[in-house]
N, C-alpha and C positions, 0 to 999 in steps of 0.2 A: 269778355270780348270787348275790345275798344271800338265803338261805332265811328264811322266816317260821316262827316258832314258833307253833303252834296248840295251846293247852292247853284241853281239853274237859272241862267239868263237874267240875272239881277243887273239890267243895263238900262240906260237912260232913255232909249227909244221908246219904252212902254209909256212915258209920259204923255206922249201924243195920242191920247185916248181915242180921238175920232179916227185916226188912221187905223186902229185895230177894231173898230166897231162900236166905240162909245160905252158909256155907262159901266165902267169898271166896278166890280165888287171888291170888298176886303182891301181898303185903301191902306191898312196898317201892315200888309204883308212884308214890305220891305224892311219896316222896324222889327218886326217879329224875327225876320232872317238876320238882322244885325245882332239882337239879343242872343240868338243862337250862335252866330260867329264868335261873339265875346265869351260865351261860355265854353265853346269848344277851344278857343285860344287859352282860356284860364287853366283848363284840363290838360292842355297840350296833346289834345285829340287831332286825328288827321282831317284835313279840310281840303276839298276839291271844288274849285270854281269853274263852272261851265258857262261859256259864252256862245251865243248864236252868231255866226258868221254868215248872214243871209247872201245868197248869190244873185238875189233880186236887187238891181240897181236902185230902185225907189223904195226900198225897205228901210225902215228906221234902225234896223239892226244890220245893215250892210256895213262892212269895215271902213268904207269911205264916208259914212254918215257920222256926224257927232254922237248920235244916239246909240252907237256900238258901244261906247265906253260903259264901263261898270258904273253903277249909282255911287254917289258920294257916301263915303263910310264903310265901303266894302274893302277896297285897297288890299289885294292879296299880298301876303308876306312871301318871302323868299322860300320857305318850306311848304307853300301852299300852291299845288300845280293849278295852272290855268289851262284848261282844255277848250279848245275852240271846235265847234261843230257846225255842219251846215244842213242838218236834217233834224227832225224832231227828237230823236234818241241821242243821249250822250254817249251811248256805247257804239254807235255806227260810224265808222270812218275815224275813230280816236283810239287811244290806247288806255281808255278809262279802266276797263276790265283787267288788263294786264297790270296796271298799276295797283288796282285793288288787290289782285291775287297775289302779286309779288309782296305786297305788304302784310298779306295774311288777313285782310279785312273781310268779314263775313257779314256785318251789320251796317246798314246804311241809314242815315237819317236825311230825308229830302224835303227841301223848301225851294221856292222860286216861282217863275212865271213861264207859261201860264198853266193853269190847272189841267185844262182839257187838252192841251197840245204836248209841249215838251216835257212837262212834269209827268202827265199821264204815260206818255210813251216810254220814258226813261224808267219809271216806276214798274211798268208792266215787264220791260225787258230785265230789270234787276230781279224782279221776282221769279221770272223764268229761268234766269241764271242761277237761282237758289240762293240768293242773298236774303237775309232777314231784313225787311224794309219797313221803315216808320215814315210815314208821310205826315208832315205837319200841316194840319187843316187850316190854321190861321197864318200859316207861312206861304200861302199860295193864293193866287187870284186869277181872274179872267175877265173877258168882256162880253157884251151882247153878242148873239150870234144870229144869223139868219139861216133858216132851213132852205131845202132845195126848191121849195115853192113859195119862198118869200116870207115864211112864218118867222115871227120874232120870238127869240129865247132870251129871257132875261139873264144877265150875268150871274146872279146869285143861284138861279136854277141850274144853269150849266155847271157851275162850280160844284154844287151839291150832288148832282147826278154823277158827275166825273168822280168825286170822292167815293160816292156810294158804290160805283162800278169797281173801284180799286180795292176798297175795304174788304178784308177777309179772303181775298183771291190773290192779290199781288202784294199787299201791304196791310200793315195795321194803321188805320188813320188815327192820329192823337192831336190834341191841342198843344201848343208850345209850353204852356204852364205845366202840364203833366210831364212832358219830356224834361223840362228844366228841373222839376221837382225830383224826378226819378234820377238825374244826373248828380243831384245834391248840391 
């Protein structure tokens, strides 16, 4: 079975770390995603680019903001669908599931931003839809979070607990090196 690579929200707007809560973990996530993209292209495997089109005017991911653009080095090719969403899941309000099913894709490899929001929500839905999902641990990242009573949660802790919540239930969490080695 040929796995599809799902790259989620690899957009320039994430560079404004203070806007998103500060102290981002895993600064190499985008480089990992680029390596995965190169491997998928070399193998001629399916690739789907997901972009968050925020409806919030001041969001760095609003289509009218320069941060909406994909990061340098991603540049989708003609045969790589670009799917815009405006909620956390890449499946809601899009035709992602229809495209995957039409192509007979049953295995997904997911990387992107952020671990605890769009990556988590998309991974959960993919697992619930019955896809075999591999989530790339070092190909995703997040930011510090504040709890409902002002508690501070470090980005690395948020990242690790999000991955722990997904692993074994909705996906298999793996490092990019293991996935790339498996692909040969």
